[in-house]
N, C-alpha and C positions, 0 to 999 in steps of 0.2 A: 400549147397542148391542143389547140383547135384542129390540128392536122390528124389527130387520133380519134377514132370513133369511141362513143361512150361505152360500148361493150368491151373494148380493149382496156379502157381505164378501170373497169371493174376488176380485172385480173392482174394488170401490170401497173407499176408506178414508174412513169417516165422520169429519167434523170436528166438527159440532155439530148439535143439533136446532134447526131453524128455527121450527117451529110444529106445533101439534097441534090437531085439530078433531074434530068428531063423526064424520067419515068417514075420517080418516086422519092421517098424520104426515109431515112433510117434513124431510129431512136435507140439510145442506150436506156435500158429499163431494168427494173427488178420485178421478178414474178412474186406477187404478194404471198402466195401460199408456201413456196419453197425458199424464198429469199435468194434465189439464184439470179445472177446477172444474165441478162438476155439482150438480144438485138431484135428490134421490131422493124420490119420494112413494110411500108404502105406503098403499094404500086397503084398509081393513078390510072383509072380507066383500063384495067388489065385485060378486059375482054370486049372492048368496044369494036375491034376489028380483028381480022385473022392474023395480021402481023403482030399486034400487041399480045394477042392470046398465045401465039407461038413463042414469042420472046419470054413471056411469063412462065409458060410450061417448061421451056429450056432451062431457065434459071432454077426452077424447083427441081428438075431432074438432076442438074449438076450438083446442087447442094445435097441431094439424097445420095448420089454416087460417091461424093468426096467426104461424106459425113464422118469418116473415121480419122481423117487427118487432123492433127492438133491445131492447125491454124485455120480451119474451116468451121464455121458455126454449124451446129446440128439443127436439122429441121424436124 
């Protein structure tokens, strides 16, 4: 659980690590207040340079645009 910040752990209960890549790590977790299953993605150094910032922005944009699809997580 050391990959997740203390602020995140106050709101979410991590269940398991789903995957890890060059840009970040994804956790399966439960939101403590609603008991809903969620995915948490921590992106490493998301805004250290223009390329990483653009990549992070693009991923958030795509998640927002496809949020109504049943196989896409909502942001």
